C-alpha positions in Angstrom: 29.8 119.2 -51.9 27.4 120.2 -48.6 25.3 123.1 -50.5 25.4 120.6 -53.5 23.5 117.7 -51.8 21.4 120.1 -49.5 20.0 121.5 -52.7 18.9 118.1 -53.5 16.5 119.0 -51.1 17.3 115.1 -49.3 15.5 113.5 -47.2 17.6 111.1 -45.3 16.0 108.1 -43.5 17.5 107.2 -40.3 17.4 104.0 -38.5 18.2 102.3 -35.8 18.8 98.8 -36.5 17.3 97.4 -32.8 14.3 98.6 -33.3 12.3 97.1 -36.6 8.9 98.3 -36.2 7.6 101.2 -38.5 7.8 103.4 -35.7 12.4 102.7 -35.9 12.2 105.1 -38.8 12.9 108.2 -38.4 13.0 111.4 -41.2 16.1 113.4 -40.8 17.4 116.8 -43.0 20.9 117.0 -44.1 21.6 119.4 -41.3 20.5 116.7 -38.5 23.2 114.0 -40.5 26.0 116.9 -40.2 25.4 117.1 -36.4 25.1 113.5 -36.1 28.4 112.9 -38.3 30.4 115.2 -35.2 29.5 112.8 -32.7 32.7 110.3 -32.8 31.9 109.0 -29.8 29.5 106.7 -31.7 28.7 107.9 -35.4 26.2 106.6 -37.3 27.1 104.5 -40.6 26.2 106.7 -43.4 24.9 104.8 -47.0 23.7 106.1 -50.0 21.2 104.4 -52.0 21.6 106.8 -55.0 22.2 105.1 -58.5 26.0 106.1 -60.2 24.8 108.5 -62.3 23.4 110.6 -59.3 26.5 110.5 -57.5 28.3 111.0 -60.7 26.7 114.0 -60.8 25.6 115.1 -57.3 28.7 114.0 -55.5 28.2 111.4 -52.3 28.4 112.2 -48.8 31.8 111.8 -47.8 32.6 108.6 -45.5 29.5 107.1 -47.1 28.9 103.8 -47.9 27.9 103.0 -52.2 25.0 100.2 -51.6 25.7 98.4 -54.7 22.1 97.9 -56.2 18.6 98.4 -54.8 18.8 94.6 -54.2 21.8 94.8 -52.0 23.3 91.9 -49.6 22.1 92.5 -45.9 24.4 90.4 -44.5 27.2 91.7 -46.8 26.6 95.4 -47.0 25.3 96.2 -43.5 27.1 95.7 -39.7 26.5 92.9 -38.2 26.4 95.1 -34.8 22.4 94.5 -34.3 22.6 98.1 -32.1 24.3 100.4 -35.2 22.8 103.4 -36.2 21.9 103.2 -40.0 21.2 106.3 -42.2 20.2 106.0 -46.0 19.9 108.6 -48.1 18.8 109.2 -51.8 17.8 111.8 -54.5 14.4 110.4 -54.6 11.7 112.8 -54.5 8.9 110.6 -53.7 
């Protein structure tokens, strides 16, 4: 599964919710995410922003929350904690 996701050359966007400026976003790669996931003291909340067809074809990162659409309800789907570390990923090549 991990190799399949890595082969997509996914860029993963990590965002710390307490920082809303442009510099609050950071691009990370699959290996970086794997390291973050091993920190059990404060693991990131991971969100899959792919459409269902991509999820069926490529799978998902275990434990990822599946966003319902590109127009998801932030209050319902993201954690309430403003200091939560959030990671979003998709297979978009743009």
